[in-house]
C-alpha positions as CSV (number, residue, x, y, z in Angstrom):
1,M,3.8,8.5,-7.4
2,E,2.9,8.2,-4.1
3,I,2.1,5.0,-2.4
4,K,0.7,4.9,1.1
5,V,0.7,1.8,3.2
6,L,-2.1,2.1,5.9
7,G,-1.9,0.0,8.8
8,P,-1.3,-0.2,12.4
9,G,1.9,-1.8,12.4
10,C,0.8,-5.3,12.5
11,A,3.1,-8.0,11.2
12,K,0.5,-8.2,8.1
13,C,0.8,-4.3,7.6
14,K,4.7,-5.0,7.8
15,R,4.5,-7.6,5.1
16,L,2.6,-5.7,2.6
17,E,4.9,-2.4,3.1
18,D,7.7,-5.2,2.0
19,A,5.7,-6.4,-1.0
20,V,5.1,-2.7,-1.8
21,K,8.9,-1.8,-1.6
22,T,9.9,-5.1,-3.9
23,A,7.3,-4.4,-6.1
24,V,8.5,-0.7,-6.7
25,K,12.1,-1.9,-7.0
26,E,11.6,-4.4,-9.8
27,L,9.5,-1.9,-11.8
28,E,12.1,0.9,-11.5
29,L,9.4,3.2,-10.4
30,K,10.1,6.6,-9.3
31,A,7.8,6.5,-6.3
32,R,7.7,7.5,-2.4
33,I,6.6,4.8,-0.1
34,V,4.9,6.2,2.8
35,K,3.6,4.1,6.0
36,V,0.5,5.7,7.6
37,D,-0.3,4.0,11.0
38,D,-2.5,7.0,12.5
39,M,-6.2,5.6,12.5
40,M,-7.6,8.6,12.2
41,E,-6.0,9.2,9.0
42,I,-6.5,5.8,7.7
43,M,-10.1,6.2,8.4
44,K,-9.9,9.6,6.0
45,Y,-9.7,7.2,3.1
46,G,-12.8,5.2,4.3
47,V,-10.4,2.2,4.9
48,T,-11.7,0.3,8.1
49,I,-9.8,-2.9,7.8
50,T,-6.1,-3.0,7.0
51,P,-3.8,-3.5,5.6
52,A,-4.6,-1.1,2.5
53,I,-2.6,0.4,-0.4
54,V,-3.5,4.1,-1.5
55,V,-1.8,5.0,-4.9
56,D,-1.6,8.9,-5.5
57,G,-4.6,9.2,-3.5
58,R,-6.6,6.6,-4.7
59,V,-7.6,3.1,-2.5
60,V,-6.4,0.1,-4.7
61,L,-6.4,-2.8,-2.0
62,K,-7.8,-3.3,1.3
63,G,-8.6,-5.7,3.9
64,R,-5.7,-8.4,2.7
65,I,-2.3,-8.9,1.9
66,A,-1.4,-8.7,-2.1
67,G,1.9,-10.5,-3.4
68,V,4.2,-8.7,-5.3
69,K,3.1,-9.8,-8.9
70,E,-0.3,-8.3,-7.7
71,I,1.3,-5.7,-6.5
72,K,3.2,-4.5,-9.5
73,E,-0.1,-4.8,-11.8
74,L,-1.8,-2.4,-9.7
75,L,0.8,0.0,-10.0
76,T,1.0,-0.6,-13.7
77,K,-2.5,-0.3,-14.1
78,G,-3.9,3.0,-16.7
C-alpha cells in the first residue's frame, strides 16, 4: 500500500501526516508513506485544497484534517 499526504508543508499538512503515520502503525499495515509538497504533482490528483490523502492512487480525503480513527477507517475500507 502506498499512502501519499499532499500538502505544501503547512501545519495542517504536518498534523495530517502524523495522524496517517499513527494510523498505519496502530493497524500494523505494510505501507509506504510519501509526503508530496510539489503543487504541480498535487494538482495531478485534482486536489485544489490541501491537505489530502491518496491511497494507492485514489484520493480518499481532501481539504481537511482527519483524526486517527477516521484515517484507520479510510485505510481499511474495501
